[in-house]
C-alpha positions as CSV (number, residue, x, y, z in Angstrom):
1,M,136.0,250.7,222.0
2,G,134.6,250.4,225.6
3,V,131.2,251.5,226.7
4,D,132.4,254.5,228.7
5,Q,134.1,255.9,225.6
6,V,131.2,256.1,223.6
7,N,128.8,259.1,223.4
8,Q,126.1,257.7,221.4
9,K,123.2,255.8,223.0
10,I,121.4,252.9,221.7
11,K,117.8,253.4,221.1
12,I,115.9,250.6,222.5
13,G,112.4,251.7,222.0
14,E,109.5,250.6,224.3
15,I,110.3,247.5,226.9
16,S,107.9,244.9,225.7
17,Q,108.7,241.9,227.9
18,I,110.1,241.2,231.5
19,A,111.5,237.4,231.6
20,V,112.2,235.1,234.6
21,V,114.2,232.0,234.4
22,V,112.6,229.1,236.3
23,R,113.4,225.4,237.1
24,D,109.9,224.0,236.9
25,L,107.4,225.8,234.6
26,K,104.4,224.2,236.0
27,K,105.0,225.1,239.6
28,A,106.0,228.6,238.7
29,L,102.8,229.1,236.7
30,A,101.0,228.0,239.5
31,N,102.7,230.3,241.9
32,Y,102.3,233.1,239.8
33,W,98.5,232.7,239.4
34,N,97.5,231.8,242.8
35,T,99.9,234.5,244.6
36,L,99.5,237.5,241.9
37,G,96.6,236.2,239.4
38,I,98.7,236.7,236.3
39,G,97.5,234.8,233.7
40,P,96.2,233.0,231.6
41,W,99.6,231.9,230.3
42,N,100.3,230.8,226.8
43,I,102.8,227.8,226.7
44,Y,105.0,227.0,224.0
45,T,108.2,224.9,223.4
46,F,111.2,226.4,221.5
47,A,113.1,223.4,220.1
48,P,114.5,222.3,216.7
49,P,113.3,221.8,214.1
50,A,111.0,224.9,214.7
51,L,114.1,226.8,216.5
52,T,116.6,227.2,213.8
53,E,119.9,228.9,213.9
54,P,120.7,228.2,217.7
55,M,123.7,230.0,218.8
56,I,125.5,230.5,221.9
57,R,128.4,233.0,222.0
58,G,128.5,232.8,218.0
59,K,129.0,229.1,217.9
60,P,126.0,226.7,216.7
61,V,124.7,225.0,219.7
62,P,121.4,223.2,219.9
63,Y,119.2,224.1,222.9
64,S,115.5,224.0,223.7
65,M,113.2,225.7,226.3
66,R,109.7,225.6,227.4
67,L,108.1,229.2,228.1
68,A,104.9,230.7,229.0
69,L,103.5,234.2,227.9
70,A,100.9,236.4,229.8
71,E,100.0,240.1,229.2
72,V,100.5,242.3,232.1
73,G,99.2,245.6,231.0
74,P,101.4,246.7,228.2
75,I,104.1,244.2,229.1
76,Q,104.4,240.9,228.4
77,Y,105.7,238.5,231.2
78,E,107.6,235.5,230.3
79,L,108.6,232.5,232.2
80,I,111.4,230.2,230.9
81,E,112.5,226.8,231.7
82,P,115.6,225.3,229.9
83,L,115.2,222.0,228.6
84,E,117.9,220.2,226.3
85,G,121.2,221.5,225.5
86,P,123.3,224.2,227.1
87,S,122.0,227.7,227.3
88,I,122.5,230.9,228.8
89,Y,119.2,229.9,231.0
90,K,120.9,227.0,232.5
91,E,123.9,229.1,233.3
92,F,121.8,231.7,235.1
93,L,120.1,229.1,237.2
94,A,123.6,227.4,238.1
95,S,124.9,230.8,239.1
96,K,122.0,232.7,240.5
97,G,119.1,230.6,240.6
98,E,115.5,231.3,239.7
99,G,115.0,235.2,238.9
100,L,114.9,238.0,236.8
101,H,116.8,237.2,233.7
102,H,116.3,239.9,230.9
103,F,114.1,242.6,229.4
104,Q,113.0,242.9,225.8
105,S,112.3,245.5,222.9
106,R,110.8,244.6,219.7
107,F,112.0,245.9,216.3
108,D,110.9,245.3,212.7
109,E,114.6,245.3,211.8
110,V,117.3,244.5,214.2
111,T,120.5,244.9,212.1
112,D,121.3,248.7,213.3
113,Q,120.8,247.9,217.0
114,L,123.1,244.7,216.6
115,M,125.9,247.0,215.1
116,E,125.7,249.6,217.6
117,F,126.0,247.1,220.4
118,K,128.9,245.7,218.4
119,K,130.6,249.3,218.4
120,M,130.2,249.4,222.0
121,G,132.0,245.9,222.5
122,I,129.0,244.1,223.5
123,D,128.2,240.7,222.1
124,V,125.5,238.4,221.4
125,L,125.3,235.8,224.2
126,M,122.4,233.6,222.7
127,S,120.2,233.9,219.7
128,G,118.1,232.2,217.6
129,K,114.9,232.1,214.9
130,F,111.6,230.8,215.5
131,G,108.3,231.3,213.7
132,G,109.7,233.9,211.3
133,G,111.0,235.9,214.5
134,E,114.6,236.4,215.6
135,F,116.0,236.9,219.1
136,Y,119.4,238.0,220.5
137,Y,120.5,238.2,224.1
138,M,123.0,240.6,224.4
139,D,125.8,240.4,227.1
140,T,124.8,243.8,228.9
141,E,124.8,242.1,232.5
142,P,128.3,243.3,233.4
143,I,127.3,247.1,232.7
144,L,123.4,247.1,233.1
145,G,123.1,244.1,235.8
146,T,120.5,242.2,233.8
147,I,120.7,241.0,230.1
148,Y,118.9,242.7,227.3
149,E,117.1,241.0,224.4
150,I,116.4,242.4,221.0
151,V,113.7,240.8,219.0
152,K,113.0,240.9,215.5
153,T,109.3,240.8,215.3
154,R,107.4,238.8,212.7
155,R,104.6,239.8,210.4
156,T,102.6,237.1,211.4
157,A,101.0,236.3,214.9
158,M,102.5,233.8,217.1
159,S,101.2,230.3,216.6
160,S,98.6,228.6,218.8
161,P,99.8,227.7,222.0
162,E,100.4,224.1,223.0
163,A,98.5,225.1,226.1
164,I,97.1,227.3,228.5
165,Y,97.4,227.9,231.9
166,P,94.8,227.9,233.8
167,Q,92.6,225.8,231.4
């Protein structure tokens, strides 16, 4: 069933995050801090073994990324630098260059949202689990112009960052 044939809308709740893919995280952090004053940034690496069940288009594919998170009002801003393996981040950089990659909503449970997207013919591009949470990038770019990420929240807080910028 095509998107235009569906009368029901998927309830996404609040937008919790906006994310940008970058080639050089260190350079991007300095640019955001020095230009817009966004920060401090908490820096993390998502890679196996902490990153589990990495999937791209339904197939197990190992990948990793380094990311930085900062709060900008009620929205979390994320910068993502792809590291090892194929990923939708590398595809984005190759086809479009650096820029706005996705927006995100968080849920206690994601099964219903994933089923609703599937009913609309929208598949999961990339997914994985990290620190008790789960993330799913939906293939919404053809109809929305950007990717939508669904995150199943953890009951525990995010681990301590590897680094903070600026120090």
